[in-house]
Structures are given as C-alpha cells and as structure tokens.
SEVOLO-321159 format. One record per residue (C-alpha): residue number from 1; residue in one letter; x, y, z. Coordinates in nm, 3 decimals. Each point is the difference from the previous one (the first is absolute). Example, Ala and Ser with C-alpha at 12.3 -4.5 7.8 and 13.67 -1.06 7.14 Angstrom:
2
R   resi   resn         u         v         w
R      1      A     1.230    -0.450     0.780
R      2      S     0.137     0.344    -0.066
END
This chain:
101
R   resi   resn         u         v         w
R      1      M    -0.269    -1.106     0.057
R      2      G    -0.203    -0.007    -0.294
R      3      M    -0.324     0.089     0.160
R      4      A     0.180     0.298     0.166
R      5      R     0.092     0.128    -0.355
R      6      A    -0.337    -0.062    -0.118
R      7      Q    -0.139     0.236     0.268
R      8      Q     0.252     0.269    -0.086
R      9      G    -0.135     0.050    -0.349
R     10      A     0.224    -0.026    -0.301
R     11      N     0.330     0.200    -0.057
R     12      P    -0.065     0.258    -0.269
R     13      C     0.342    -0.065    -0.143
R     14      D    -0.042    -0.367    -0.034
R     15      S    -0.045    -0.094    -0.395
R     16      A    -0.325    -0.154     0.034
R     17      T    -0.145     0.295     0.197
R     18      F     0.208     0.305    -0.142
R     19      N    -0.150     0.335     0.042
R     20      A     0.257     0.273    -0.098
R     21      K    -0.117     0.259     0.229
R     22      A    -0.034    -0.204     0.272
R     23      C     0.320    -0.156    -0.043
R     24      K     0.186     0.328    -0.029
R     25      T    -0.165     0.096     0.331
R     26      A     0.111    -0.328     0.163
R     27      V     0.356     0.005    -0.124
R     28      R     0.050     0.390     0.104
R     29      H    -0.142    -0.090     0.369
R     30      N     0.083    -0.378     0.055
R     31      R    -0.357    -0.067     0.057
R     32      F    -0.338    -0.058    -0.183
R     33      C    -0.346     0.070     0.076
R     34      S    -0.244    -0.292     0.049
R     35      G    -0.306    -0.034     0.175
R     36      G     0.023     0.358     0.118
R     37      A     0.327    -0.062     0.180
R     38      W     0.366     0.035    -0.108
R     39      I     0.200    -0.314    -0.034
R     40      P     0.354     0.021     0.057
R     41      M     0.219    -0.133    -0.286
R     42      T     0.357     0.050    -0.104
R     43      Y     0.067     0.030    -0.360
R     44      Q     0.347    -0.087    -0.103
R     45      Q    -0.046     0.150    -0.353
R     46      P    -0.093     0.353    -0.133
R     47      Y    -0.331     0.027    -0.156
R     48      P     0.131    -0.049    -0.370
R     49      Y     0.082    -0.366     0.095
R     50      Y    -0.357    -0.092     0.089
R     51      Y    -0.140     0.171    -0.306
R     52      D     0.242    -0.187    -0.216
R     53      S    -0.084    -0.329     0.185
R     54      Y    -0.374     0.059    -0.062
R     55      Q     0.064     0.073    -0.364
R     56      A     0.212    -0.331    -0.048
R     57      Y    -0.291    -0.190     0.196
R     58      L    -0.238     0.134    -0.267
R     59      A     0.212    -0.078    -0.293
R     60      G     0.043    -0.356     0.144
R     61      G    -0.387    -0.051    -0.022
R     62      G    -0.083     0.117     0.367
R     63      V    -0.337     0.150     0.066
R     64      G     0.022     0.316     0.220
R     65      S    -0.291     0.051     0.252
R     66      A     0.082     0.371     0.102
R     67      F     0.037     0.056     0.384
R     68      P    -0.287     0.245     0.093
R     69      M     0.102     0.334     0.138
R     70      E    -0.110    -0.002     0.368
R     71      N    -0.056     0.291     0.218
R     72      C     0.241     0.016     0.307
R     73      S     0.101     0.314     0.197
R     74      H     0.287     0.181    -0.165
R     75      S     0.194    -0.005     0.329
R     76      F     0.341    -0.135    -0.016
R     77      A     0.090     0.121     0.346
R     78      G     0.163    -0.283     0.168
R     79      F    -0.147    -0.363     0.070
R     80      F    -0.297     0.110     0.174
R     81      G    -0.085     0.273    -0.246
R     82      G    -0.108    -0.224    -0.268
R     83      H    -0.159    -0.262     0.238
R     84      G    -0.306     0.183     0.151
R     85      V     0.137     0.000     0.348
R     86      K    -0.164     0.293     0.168
R     87      R     0.185     0.168     0.314
R     88      R    -0.120     0.189     0.312
R     89      G     0.171     0.201     0.248
R     90      F     0.228     0.319     0.006
R     91      G     0.347     0.003    -0.130
R     92      T     0.202    -0.284     0.086
R     93      T    -0.208    -0.122     0.257
R     94      G    -0.267    -0.133    -0.221
R     95      A     0.192    -0.021    -0.310
R     96      G     0.092    -0.372     0.040
R     97      H    -0.350    -0.126     0.119
R     98      P    -0.250    -0.125    -0.247
R     99      I    -0.374     0.078     0.047
R    100      G    -0.226    -0.329     0.067
R    101      G     0.025    -0.300     0.162
END
C-alpha cells in the first residue's frame, strides 16, 4: 500500500508537505492534484484544522517541504471529469463509452 501512496504524490494537507492554497482547494473539493490528475481524498476536518496541525508540527521542530502546486484541469464535473477520460458519441448513446482500447 505504501507504494501506491508514493505514486499518488503527497497530500497538500499533511503537515510535512503542507501547502495552504492546495490544501484549501483539496478540502473544498475532496480531492487534490498530483501528477496532473485529481486524487480523491475525503477530508474529515475543515481547512483550519490542517493549518493548525501544520503550525503545531513546525512548533514541535518539524521541517516542512511545501507541496508544489500542480496543474490539473479545474473540472470537478463527476468522477470522469477529473480523470481525463474522453467520451464519444451522441447524447446518451455514446455518453458511457470511453475512447481508446
């Protein structure tokens, strides 16, 4: 499981990789951008909790390495809207059929 997490990239709300702007976006949309793709993540707390955790981490001697802002499509329209799946066809006929293969 650790390997899959490494491929996803770092969570911008984790204290060691905290990035305020990326964390706010992640909490608001329950996903974060990593490697050009949106990674689903459920955040149980509002943004101030993660900010306060980061401040406590630094106060305790932790060293932050800011999560880099990445470029992902700003589409939040459903699961496939943020995962780069292109569709073809007309109306409902082609709506559920991914291109490729």
